[in-house]
KOLSEBA-910326 format. One record per residue (C-alpha): residue number from 1; residue in one letter; x, y, z. Coordinates in Angstrom, 3 decimals. Layout:
residues N
<node><vokol>NUM</vokol><torti>A</torti><u>X</u><v>Y</v><w>Z</w></node>
...
This chain:
residues 253
<node><vokol>1</vokol><torti>M</torti><u>90.683</u><v>93.515</v><w>72.520</w></node>
<node><vokol>2</vokol><torti>I</torti><u>92.666</u><v>96.432</v><w>74.176</w></node>
<node><vokol>3</vokol><torti>S</torti><u>96.320</u><v>95.703</v><w>75.802</w></node>
<node><vokol>4</vokol><torti>K</torti><u>99.811</u><v>97.339</v><w>76.815</w></node>
<node><vokol>5</vokol><torti>F</torti><u>103.173</u><v>95.721</v><w>77.442</w></node>
<node><vokol>6</vokol><torti>E</torti><u>105.710</u><v>96.491</v><w>79.466</w></node>
<node><vokol>7</vokol><torti>P</torti><u>108.442</u><v>97.497</v><w>76.882</w></node>
<node><vokol>8</vokol><torti>S</torti><u>110.925</u><v>94.345</v><w>77.902</w></node>
<node><vokol>9</vokol><torti>F</torti><u>108.178</u><v>91.987</v><w>77.345</w></node>
<node><vokol>10</vokol><torti>L</torti><u>107.050</u><v>93.473</v><w>73.837</w></node>
<node><vokol>11</vokol><torti>N</torti><u>108.689</u><v>90.852</v><w>71.902</w></node>
<node><vokol>12</vokol><torti>K</torti><u>106.617</u><v>88.030</v><w>73.678</w></node>
<node><vokol>13</vokol><torti>S</torti><u>103.485</u><v>89.650</v><w>73.623</w></node>
<node><vokol>14</vokol><torti>Q</torti><u>101.758</u><v>87.167</v><w>71.319</w></node>
<node><vokol>15</vokol><torti>E</torti><u>102.966</u><v>84.319</v><w>73.808</w></node>
<node><vokol>16</vokol><torti>I</torti><u>101.554</u><v>86.452</v><w>76.857</w></node>
<node><vokol>17</vokol><torti>E</torti><u>98.260</u><v>87.188</v><w>75.039</w></node>
<node><vokol>18</vokol><torti>N</torti><u>97.703</u><v>83.442</v><w>74.577</w></node>
<node><vokol>19</vokol><torti>I</torti><u>98.609</u><v>82.517</v><w>77.919</w></node>
<node><vokol>20</vokol><torti>I</torti><u>95.397</u><v>85.088</v><w>79.206</w></node>
<node><vokol>21</vokol><torti>N</torti><u>93.300</u><v>83.960</v><w>76.100</w></node>
<node><vokol>22</vokol><torti>K</torti><u>93.645</u><v>80.297</v><w>78.036</w></node>
<node><vokol>23</vokol><torti>F</torti><u>93.116</u><v>81.764</v><w>81.169</w></node>
<node><vokol>24</vokol><torti>S</torti><u>89.949</u><v>79.862</v><w>82.459</w></node>
<node><vokol>25</vokol><torti>N</torti><u>91.518</u><v>76.565</v><w>81.299</w></node>
<node><vokol>26</vokol><torti>T</torti><u>94.965</u><v>76.633</v><w>82.449</w></node>
<node><vokol>27</vokol><torti>G</torti><u>97.265</u><v>77.438</v><w>84.707</w></node>
<node><vokol>28</vokol><torti>E</torti><u>97.376</u><v>76.722</v><w>88.749</w></node>
<node><vokol>29</vokol><torti>V</torti><u>95.565</u><v>78.487</v><w>91.078</w></node>
<node><vokol>30</vokol><torti>F</torti><u>97.018</u><v>80.739</v><w>93.718</w></node>
<node><vokol>31</vokol><torti>I</torti><u>94.421</u><v>82.411</v><w>94.867</w></node>
<node><vokol>32</vokol><torti>E</torti><u>90.452</u><v>82.060</v><w>94.150</w></node>
<node><vokol>33</vokol><torti>G</torti><u>88.934</u><v>84.872</v><w>95.823</w></node>
<node><vokol>34</vokol><torti>K</torti><u>84.685</u><v>85.806</v><w>95.603</w></node>
<node><vokol>35</vokol><torti>R</torti><u>86.206</u><v>88.839</v><w>93.406</w></node>
<node><vokol>36</vokol><torti>N</torti><u>88.890</u><v>87.707</v><w>91.430</w></node>
<node><vokol>37</vokol><torti>V</torti><u>91.177</u><v>84.786</v><w>90.395</w></node>
<node><vokol>38</vokol><torti>I</torti><u>95.028</u><v>84.822</v><w>90.593</w></node>
<node><vokol>39</vokol><torti>K</torti><u>96.572</u><v>81.722</v><w>88.735</w></node>
<node><vokol>40</vokol><torti>L</torti><u>100.293</u><v>81.223</v><w>88.007</w></node>
<node><vokol>41</vokol><torti>F</torti><u>101.802</u><v>80.353</v><w>84.868</w></node>
<node><vokol>42</vokol><torti>E</torti><u>105.442</u><v>78.685</v><w>83.933</w></node>
<node><vokol>43</vokol><torti>F</torti><u>106.692</u><v>81.134</v><w>80.714</w></node>
<node><vokol>44</vokol><torti>D</torti><u>110.022</u><v>81.634</v><w>79.533</w></node>
<node><vokol>45</vokol><torti>G</torti><u>112.147</u><v>81.072</v><w>82.421</w></node>
<node><vokol>46</vokol><torti>M</torti><u>109.745</u><v>82.511</v><w>84.738</w></node>
<node><vokol>47</vokol><torti>T</torti><u>106.817</u><v>82.107</v><w>86.993</w></node>
<node><vokol>48</vokol><torti>I</torti><u>104.414</u><v>84.891</v><w>85.615</w></node>
<node><vokol>49</vokol><torti>N</torti><u>100.851</u><v>85.940</v><w>88.130</w></node>
<node><vokol>50</vokol><torti>I</torti><u>98.016</u><v>87.202</v><w>86.323</w></node>
<node><vokol>51</vokol><torti>K</torti><u>95.287</u><v>88.261</v><w>88.089</w></node>
<node><vokol>52</vokol><torti>S</torti><u>91.353</u><v>88.273</v><w>86.356</w></node>
<node><vokol>53</vokol><torti>F</torti><u>89.064</u><v>90.803</v><w>87.564</w></node>
<node><vokol>54</vokol><torti>K</torti><u>85.741</u><v>90.363</v><w>88.394</w></node>
<node><vokol>55</vokol><torti>I</torti><u>83.061</u><v>90.687</v><w>85.634</w></node>
<node><vokol>56</vokol><torti>P</torti><u>81.517</u><v>93.665</v><w>86.277</w></node>
<node><vokol>57</vokol><torti>N</torti><u>77.954</u><v>94.709</v><w>86.123</w></node>
<node><vokol>58</vokol><torti>L</torti><u>76.511</u><v>96.532</v><w>83.716</w></node>
<node><vokol>59</vokol><torti>I</torti><u>76.661</u><v>100.128</v><w>85.248</w></node>
<node><vokol>60</vokol><torti>N</torti><u>80.287</u><v>99.239</v><w>85.505</w></node>
<node><vokol>61</vokol><torti>K</torti><u>80.778</u><v>97.739</v><w>82.252</w></node>
<node><vokol>62</vokol><torti>I</torti><u>79.681</u><v>101.185</v><w>80.401</w></node>
<node><vokol>63</vokol><torti>A</torti><u>81.604</u><v>102.960</v><w>83.121</w></node>
<node><vokol>64</vokol><torti>Y</torti><u>85.152</u><v>101.393</v><w>82.435</w></node>
<node><vokol>65</vokol><torti>R</torti><u>84.629</u><v>101.257</v><w>78.773</w></node>
<node><vokol>66</vokol><torti>Y</torti><u>83.770</u><v>105.531</v><w>79.012</w></node>
<node><vokol>67</vokol><torti>F</torti><u>84.420</u><v>106.918</v><w>81.995</w></node>
<node><vokol>68</vokol><torti>R</torti><u>87.154</u><v>105.236</v><w>84.156</w></node>
<node><vokol>69</vokol><torti>K</torti><u>90.003</u><v>103.122</v><w>83.707</w></node>
<node><vokol>70</vokol><torti>S</torti><u>89.438</u><v>99.553</v><w>83.931</w></node>
<node><vokol>71</vokol><torti>K</torti><u>90.922</u><v>97.752</v><w>87.517</w></node>
<node><vokol>72</vokol><torti>A</torti><u>93.432</u><v>95.722</v><w>85.441</w></node>
<node><vokol>73</vokol><torti>R</torti><u>94.869</u><v>99.072</v><w>83.412</w></node>
<node><vokol>74</vokol><torti>R</torti><u>95.096</u><v>100.852</v><w>86.862</w></node>
<node><vokol>75</vokol><torti>S</torti><u>97.261</u><v>97.924</v><w>88.063</w></node>
<node><vokol>76</vokol><torti>F</torti><u>99.157</u><v>97.900</v><w>85.047</w></node>
<node><vokol>77</vokol><torti>E</torti><u>99.615</u><v>101.711</v><w>85.475</w></node>
<node><vokol>78</vokol><torti>Y</torti><u>100.280</u><v>102.511</v><w>89.023</w></node>
<node><vokol>79</vokol><torti>A</torti><u>103.003</u><v>99.789</v><w>88.997</w></node>
<node><vokol>80</vokol><torti>T</torti><u>104.854</u><v>101.061</v><w>86.855</w></node>
<node><vokol>81</vokol><torti>R</torti><u>104.655</u><v>104.484</v><w>88.508</w></node>
<node><vokol>82</vokol><torti>L</torti><u>105.746</u><v>103.018</v><w>91.866</w></node>
<node><vokol>83</vokol><torti>L</torti><u>109.217</u><v>101.194</v><w>90.193</w></node>
<node><vokol>84</vokol><torti>E</torti><u>109.377</u><v>104.907</v><w>88.654</w></node>
<node><vokol>85</vokol><torti>N</torti><u>109.650</u><v>106.322</v><w>92.107</w></node>
<node><vokol>86</vokol><torti>G</torti><u>111.357</u><v>103.327</v><w>93.450</w></node>
<node><vokol>87</vokol><torti>I</torti><u>108.625</u><v>101.798</v><w>95.785</w></node>
<node><vokol>88</vokol><torti>G</torti><u>109.057</u><v>97.888</v><w>95.418</w></node>
<node><vokol>89</vokol><torti>T</torti><u>106.241</u><v>96.225</v><w>93.474</w></node>
<node><vokol>90</vokol><torti>P</torti><u>106.337</u><v>92.656</v><w>91.259</w></node>
<node><vokol>91</vokol><torti>Q</torti><u>107.598</u><v>93.949</v><w>87.727</w></node>
<node><vokol>92</vokol><torti>P</torti><u>104.187</u><v>94.528</v><w>85.487</w></node>
<node><vokol>93</vokol><torti>I</torti><u>104.252</u><v>93.096</v><w>82.428</w></node>
<node><vokol>94</vokol><torti>A</torti><u>100.832</u><v>93.079</v><w>80.508</w></node>
<node><vokol>95</vokol><torti>Y</torti><u>97.260</u><v>94.283</v><w>81.181</w></node>
<node><vokol>96</vokol><torti>L</torti><u>94.420</u><v>93.207</v><w>78.828</w></node>
<node><vokol>97</vokol><torti>E</torti><u>90.942</u><v>94.308</v><w>78.270</w></node>
<node><vokol>98</vokol><torti>N</torti><u>87.711</u><v>92.529</v><w>76.287</w></node>
<node><vokol>99</vokol><torti>Y</torti><u>85.006</u><v>94.506</v><w>75.633</w></node>
<node><vokol>100</vokol><torti>N</torti><u>81.722</u><v>94.026</v><w>73.472</w></node>
<node><vokol>101</vokol><torti>W</torti><u>79.127</u><v>96.358</v><w>72.266</w></node>
<node><vokol>102</vokol><torti>L</torti><u>78.152</u><v>97.315</v><w>75.795</w></node>
<node><vokol>103</vokol><torti>G</torti><u>81.291</u><v>97.855</v><w>77.618</w></node>
<node><vokol>104</vokol><torti>L</torti><u>84.187</u><v>95.769</v><w>79.426</w></node>
<node><vokol>105</vokol><torti>K</torti><u>83.719</u><v>92.037</v><w>79.404</w></node>
<node><vokol>106</vokol><torti>D</torti><u>86.678</u><v>90.865</v><w>81.377</w></node>
<node><vokol>107</vokol><torti>S</torti><u>90.021</u><v>92.244</v><w>82.195</w></node>
<node><vokol>108</vokol><torti>Y</torti><u>93.707</u><v>90.919</v><w>83.433</w></node>
<node><vokol>109</vokol><torti>Y</torti><u>96.270</u><v>92.081</v><w>84.901</w></node>
<node><vokol>110</vokol><torti>A</torti><u>100.074</u><v>90.181</v><w>84.388</w></node>
<node><vokol>111</vokol><torti>C</torti><u>103.447</u><v>90.791</v><w>86.576</w></node>
<node><vokol>112</vokol><torti>E</torti><u>106.404</u><v>88.789</v><w>87.713</w></node>
<node><vokol>113</vokol><torti>H</torti><u>105.404</u><v>86.393</v><w>90.623</w></node>
<node><vokol>114</vokol><torti>L</torti><u>107.321</u><v>87.407</v><w>93.754</w></node>
<node><vokol>115</vokol><torti>Q</torti><u>108.924</u><v>84.821</v><w>96.282</w></node>
<node><vokol>116</vokol><torti>C</torti><u>108.217</u><v>86.551</v><w>99.578</w></node>
<node><vokol>117</vokol><torti>D</torti><u>108.777</u><v>85.065</v><w>103.084</w></node>
<node><vokol>118</vokol><torti>L</torti><u>106.008</u><v>86.888</v><w>104.783</w></node>
<node><vokol>119</vokol><torti>T</torti><u>103.245</u><v>89.339</v><w>104.204</w></node>
<node><vokol>120</vokol><torti>F</torti><u>102.395</u><v>92.199</v><w>106.909</w></node>
<node><vokol>121</vokol><torti>R</torti><u>99.783</u><v>89.793</v><w>108.114</w></node>
<node><vokol>122</vokol><torti>E</torti><u>102.333</u><v>87.391</v><w>109.678</w></node>
<node><vokol>123</vokol><torti>L</torti><u>103.854</u><v>90.377</v><w>111.680</w></node>
<node><vokol>124</vokol><torti>L</torti><u>99.730</u><v>90.822</v><w>112.778</w></node>
<node><vokol>125</vokol><torti>E</torti><u>99.360</u><v>87.110</v><w>113.672</w></node>
<node><vokol>126</vokol><torti>L</torti><u>102.587</u><v>86.165</v><w>114.845</w></node>
<node><vokol>127</vokol><torti>S</torti><u>104.123</u><v>88.080</v><w>117.556</w></node>
<node><vokol>128</vokol><torti>D</torti><u>107.278</u><v>85.764</v><w>118.148</w></node>
<node><vokol>129</vokol><torti>Y</torti><u>107.994</u><v>86.072</v><w>114.071</w></node>
<node><vokol>130</vokol><torti>P</torti><u>111.670</u><v>86.496</v><w>114.324</w></node>
<node><vokol>131</vokol><torti>D</torti><u>112.993</u><v>90.057</v><w>113.732</w></node>
<node><vokol>132</vokol><torti>H</torti><u>109.093</u><v>90.877</v><w>114.790</w></node>
<node><vokol>133</vokol><torti>E</torti><u>110.077</u><v>94.690</v><w>115.864</w></node>
<node><vokol>134</vokol><torti>I</torti><u>112.859</u><v>95.267</v><w>113.195</w></node>
<node><vokol>135</vokol><torti>I</torti><u>110.319</u><v>94.303</v><w>110.192</w></node>
<node><vokol>136</vokol><torti>L</torti><u>107.610</u><v>96.443</v><w>111.767</w></node>
<node><vokol>137</vokol><torti>R</torti><u>110.354</u><v>99.288</v><w>112.147</w></node>
<node><vokol>138</vokol><torti>Q</torti><u>111.783</u><v>98.753</v><w>108.090</w></node>
<node><vokol>139</vokol><torti>F</torti><u>108.456</u><v>98.993</v><w>107.428</w></node>
<node><vokol>140</vokol><torti>T</torti><u>107.148</u><v>101.870</v><w>109.235</w></node>
<node><vokol>141</vokol><torti>R</torti><u>110.170</u><v>103.811</v><w>107.463</w></node>
<node><vokol>142</vokol><torti>F</torti><u>108.751</u><v>102.279</v><w>103.756</w></node>
<node><vokol>143</vokol><torti>S</torti><u>105.368</u><v>103.632</v><w>104.848</w></node>
<node><vokol>144</vokol><torti>Y</torti><u>106.805</u><v>106.780</v><w>105.153</w></node>
<node><vokol>145</vokol><torti>D</torti><u>108.759</u><v>107.172</v><w>102.108</w></node>
<node><vokol>146</vokol><torti>L</torti><u>105.495</u><v>106.516</v><w>100.329</w></node>
<node><vokol>147</vokol><torti>H</torti><u>104.263</u><v>109.281</v><w>102.299</w></node>
<node><vokol>148</vokol><torti>Q</torti><u>107.082</u><v>111.540</v><w>101.174</w></node>
<node><vokol>149</vokol><torti>K</torti><u>106.650</u><v>110.638</v><w>97.932</w></node>
<node><vokol>150</vokol><torti>G</torti><u>102.826</u><v>111.790</v><w>97.741</w></node>
<node><vokol>151</vokol><torti>I</torti><u>101.496</u><v>108.232</v><w>97.251</w></node>
<node><vokol>152</vokol><torti>E</torti><u>98.163</u><v>107.101</v><w>99.020</w></node>
<node><vokol>153</vokol><torti>F</torti><u>98.027</u><v>103.323</v><w>99.064</w></node>
<node><vokol>154</vokol><torti>K</torti><u>94.460</u><v>103.139</v><w>99.671</w></node>
<node><vokol>155</vokol><torti>D</torti><u>94.299</u><v>99.307</v><w>100.088</w></node>
<node><vokol>156</vokol><torti>H</torti><u>97.231</u><v>99.505</v><w>102.601</w></node>
<node><vokol>157</vokol><torti>S</torti><u>96.086</u><v>96.532</v><w>104.505</w></node>
<node><vokol>158</vokol><torti>P</torti><u>97.688</u><v>93.461</v><w>106.013</w></node>
<node><vokol>159</vokol><torti>G</torti><u>97.891</u><v>91.519</v><w>103.309</w></node>
<node><vokol>160</vokol><torti>N</torti><u>99.006</u><v>93.723</v><w>100.492</w></node>
<node><vokol>161</vokol><torti>T</torti><u>102.709</u><v>94.214</v><w>101.462</w></node>
<node><vokol>162</vokol><torti>L</torti><u>105.083</u><v>91.344</v><w>100.767</w></node>
<node><vokol>163</vokol><torti>I</torti><u>108.152</u><v>91.233</v><w>102.725</w></node>
<node><vokol>164</vokol><torti>K</torti><u>111.635</u><v>89.428</v><w>101.463</w></node>
<node><vokol>165</vokol><torti>K</torti><u>114.646</u><v>89.630</v><w>103.618</w></node>
<node><vokol>166</vokol><torti>N</torti><u>117.728</u><v>90.517</v><w>101.522</w></node>
<node><vokol>167</vokol><torti>A</torti><u>121.276</u><v>89.322</v><w>100.964</w></node>
<node><vokol>168</vokol><torti>D</torti><u>122.216</u><v>92.202</v><w>103.708</w></node>
<node><vokol>169</vokol><torti>G</torti><u>119.687</u><v>90.871</v><w>106.257</w></node>
<node><vokol>170</vokol><torti>H</torti><u>117.528</u><v>93.955</v><w>105.684</w></node>
<node><vokol>171</vokol><torti>Y</torti><u>113.886</u><v>93.780</v><w>104.577</w></node>
<node><vokol>172</vokol><torti>D</torti><u>112.481</u><v>94.548</v><w>101.317</w></node>
<node><vokol>173</vokol><torti>F</torti><u>108.527</u><v>95.357</v><w>100.891</w></node>
<node><vokol>174</vokol><torti>F</torti><u>106.402</u><v>95.175</v><w>97.584</w></node>
<node><vokol>175</vokol><torti>L</torti><u>102.803</u><v>96.322</v><w>97.066</w></node>
<node><vokol>176</vokol><torti>V</torti><u>100.549</u><v>94.194</v><w>95.419</w></node>
<node><vokol>177</vokol><torti>D</torti><u>96.689</u><v>94.643</v><w>94.836</w></node>
<node><vokol>178</vokol><torti>L</torti><u>97.365</u><v>98.232</v><w>93.371</w></node>
<node><vokol>179</vokol><torti>N</torti><u>94.319</u><v>99.537</v><w>91.450</w></node>
<node><vokol>180</vokol><torti>R</torti><u>93.318</u><v>101.866</v><w>94.154</w></node>
<node><vokol>181</vokol><torti>M</torti><u>95.973</u><v>104.919</v><w>94.668</w></node>
<node><vokol>182</vokol><torti>N</torti><u>96.172</u><v>108.428</v><w>94.881</w></node>
<node><vokol>183</vokol><torti>F</torti><u>98.881</u><v>110.446</v><w>93.752</w></node>
<node><vokol>184</vokol><torti>H</torti><u>99.236</u><v>113.826</v><w>95.646</w></node>
<node><vokol>185</vokol><torti>E</torti><u>102.009</u><v>117.084</v><w>95.626</w></node>
<node><vokol>186</vokol><torti>K</torti><u>101.865</u><v>116.663</v><w>99.794</w></node>
<node><vokol>187</vokol><torti>M</torti><u>100.200</u><v>114.423</v><w>102.181</w></node>
<node><vokol>188</vokol><torti>S</torti><u>98.338</u><v>115.686</v><w>105.320</w></node>
<node><vokol>189</vokol><torti>F</torti><u>99.353</u><v>114.510</v><w>108.634</w></node>
<node><vokol>190</vokol><torti>D</torti><u>95.932</u><v>113.561</v><w>108.763</w></node>
<node><vokol>191</vokol><torti>L</torti><u>95.859</u><v>111.933</v><w>105.794</w></node>
<node><vokol>192</vokol><torti>R</torti><u>99.244</u><v>109.846</v><w>106.540</w></node>
<node><vokol>193</vokol><torti>M</torti><u>97.918</u><v>108.748</v><w>109.823</w></node>
<node><vokol>194</vokol><torti>K</torti><u>94.074</u><v>107.219</v><w>108.147</w></node>
<node><vokol>195</vokol><torti>N</torti><u>96.456</u><v>105.718</v><w>105.815</w></node>
<node><vokol>196</vokol><torti>L</torti><u>98.156</u><v>103.479</v><w>108.291</w></node>
<node><vokol>197</vokol><torti>C</torti><u>94.936</u><v>102.696</v><w>110.010</w></node>
<node><vokol>198</vokol><torti>R</torti><u>93.624</u><v>99.393</v><w>108.393</w></node>
<node><vokol>199</vokol><torti>L</torti><u>97.107</u><v>98.080</v><w>109.436</w></node>
<node><vokol>200</vokol><torti>T</torti><u>96.608</u><v>96.288</v><w>112.745</w></node>
<node><vokol>201</vokol><torti>P</torti><u>94.699</u><v>96.593</v><w>115.855</w></node>
<node><vokol>202</vokol><torti>V</torti><u>97.459</u><v>95.740</v><w>118.056</w></node>
<node><vokol>203</vokol><torti>K</torti><u>98.038</u><v>98.574</v><w>120.651</w></node>
<node><vokol>204</vokol><torti>D</torti><u>101.755</u><v>97.623</v><w>121.124</w></node>
<node><vokol>205</vokol><torti>M</torti><u>102.512</u><v>97.489</v><w>117.199</w></node>
<node><vokol>206</vokol><torti>V</torti><u>100.766</u><v>100.909</v><w>116.803</w></node>
<node><vokol>207</vokol><torti>K</torti><u>103.485</u><v>102.232</v><w>119.428</w></node>
<node><vokol>208</vokol><torti>V</torti><u>106.277</u><v>101.050</v><w>118.039</w></node>
<node><vokol>209</vokol><torti>M</torti><u>105.016</u><v>102.309</v><w>114.320</w></node>
<node><vokol>210</vokol><torti>S</torti><u>104.381</u><v>105.712</v><w>116.128</w></node>
<node><vokol>211</vokol><torti>N</torti><u>107.885</u><v>106.124</v><w>117.529</w></node>
<node><vokol>212</vokol><torti>E</torti><u>109.524</u><v>105.012</v><w>114.465</w></node>
<node><vokol>213</vokol><torti>Y</torti><u>107.244</u><v>107.301</v><w>112.788</w></node>
<node><vokol>214</vokol><torti>A</torti><u>108.020</u><v>110.116</v><w>115.118</w></node>
<node><vokol>215</vokol><torti>K</torti><u>111.835</u><v>109.540</v><w>114.759</w></node>
<node><vokol>216</vokol><torti>I</torti><u>112.390</u><v>109.402</v><w>110.900</w></node>
<node><vokol>217</vokol><torti>S</torti><u>109.579</u><v>112.466</v><w>110.830</w></node>
<node><vokol>218</vokol><torti>G</torti><u>110.408</u><v>114.717</v><w>113.373</w></node>
<node><vokol>219</vokol><torti>E</torti><u>106.779</u><v>115.183</v><w>114.680</w></node>
<node><vokol>220</vokol><torti>F</torti><u>105.861</u><v>114.150</v><w>118.110</w></node>
<node><vokol>221</vokol><torti>E</torti><u>105.218</u><v>110.435</v><w>118.982</w></node>
<node><vokol>222</vokol><torti>D</torti><u>102.504</u><v>111.121</v><w>121.273</w></node>
<node><vokol>223</vokol><torti>L</torti><u>100.564</u><v>113.034</v><w>118.634</w></node>
<node><vokol>224</vokol><torti>I</torti><u>101.334</u><v>110.356</v><w>115.959</w></node>
<node><vokol>225</vokol><torti>F</torti><u>100.187</u><v>107.814</v><w>118.462</w></node>
<node><vokol>226</vokol><torti>E</torti><u>96.801</u><v>109.432</v><w>119.708</w></node>
<node><vokol>227</vokol><torti>T</torti><u>95.971</u><v>110.183</v><w>116.238</w></node>
<node><vokol>228</vokol><torti>L</torti><u>96.975</u><v>106.466</v><w>114.218</w></node>
<node><vokol>229</vokol><torti>W</torti><u>95.629</u><v>104.610</v><w>117.586</w></node>
<node><vokol>230</vokol><torti>S</torti><u>91.711</u><v>106.927</v><w>117.253</w></node>
<node><vokol>231</vokol><torti>K</torti><u>91.704</u><v>106.745</v><w>113.206</w></node>
<node><vokol>232</vokol><torti>T</torti><u>92.637</u><v>102.994</v><w>114.099</w></node>
<node><vokol>233</vokol><torti>A</torti><u>89.537</u><v>102.352</v><w>116.316</w></node>
<node><vokol>234</vokol><torti>K</torti><u>87.464</u><v>104.014</v><w>114.429</w></node>
<node><vokol>235</vokol><torti>F</torti><u>88.007</u><v>101.618</v><w>111.685</w></node>
<node><vokol>236</vokol><torti>Q</torti><u>88.082</u><v>98.317</v><w>113.550</w></node>
<node><vokol>237</vokol><torti>E</torti><u>84.629</u><v>99.685</v><w>115.107</w></node>
<node><vokol>238</vokol><torti>K</torti><u>83.139</u><v>100.292</v><w>111.396</w></node>
<node><vokol>239</vokol><torti>F</torti><u>84.498</u><v>97.024</v><w>109.766</w></node>
<node><vokol>240</vokol><torti>Y</torti><u>83.067</u><v>94.768</v><w>112.397</w></node>
<node><vokol>241</vokol><torti>R</torti><u>80.124</u><v>96.998</v><w>112.231</w></node>
<node><vokol>242</vokol><torti>K</torti><u>79.650</u><v>96.314</v><w>108.534</w></node>
<node><vokol>243</vokol><torti>K</torti><u>80.412</u><v>92.674</v><w>109.325</w></node>
<node><vokol>244</vokol><torti>R</torti><u>77.719</u><v>92.391</v><w>111.884</w></node>
<node><vokol>245</vokol><torti>L</torti><u>75.319</u><v>94.056</v><w>109.378</w></node>
<node><vokol>246</vokol><torti>K</torti><u>76.223</u><v>91.594</v><w>106.563</w></node>
<node><vokol>247</vokol><torti>K</torti><u>75.419</u><v>88.596</v><w>108.590</w></node>
<node><vokol>248</vokol><torti>K</torti><u>71.794</u><v>89.855</v><w>109.739</w></node>
<node><vokol>249</vokol><torti>L</torti><u>71.085</u><v>90.947</v><w>106.369</w></node>
<node><vokol>250</vokol><torti>K</torti><u>72.470</u><v>86.890</v><w>105.026</w></node>
<node><vokol>251</vokol><torti>F</torti><u>70.482</u><v>85.272</v><w>107.920</w></node>
<node><vokol>252</vokol><torti>W</torti><u>68.597</u><v>82.926</v><w>105.935</w></node>
<node><vokol>253</vokol><torti>K</torti><u>72.035</u><v>81.464</v><w>104.568</w></node>
């Protein structure tokens, strides 16, 4: 077993390891996906969120043992790096990996559970959500800040940004599902637009985002909109083509 803890939780490491070791039989299920399971646990006066990653196939068992960092480790390290850069994400607590002679068996990422007011998905689905345009513009500024700091969040999609209204009425944004990121010295215009293209297929939302991005970047609004809308359309086409193909391949089910 390999584990690493955020320094302020080192004195509680044994208790946290015990919780993770009993993951399958305890805790409150928060999300049960096809690939991963997230459970909530009460611990030391706080709620912690533990993600159990899908047991990897044979090739990945070996790859994660010898050639690549596990998703749990990447989640922990990227969360730490985000906070160092002033980017919101739930406080990382620990990651834990179990190995056998063949490779990685299972892995876990633990962080503080954040109670949010909404995710970006609500903005996508509820056009009349209170402060809709204000939140969208502030979110665009948040995304621009990511880009300025060279952070390419490869899963920058509707369900992976938590949004919380703070005491002064503004909104704070927190990234989750962190295991796919790249860090750059500088991000090109094309890469920045590509990074935003998975967020919404709603043209009016793309227009608002383009307008706000132009205000803070100094780049041409028309160019931002045309590029972002083109990449959004291509992503949506690819997404639904893949979905149709999966449906055809599973026609017998």
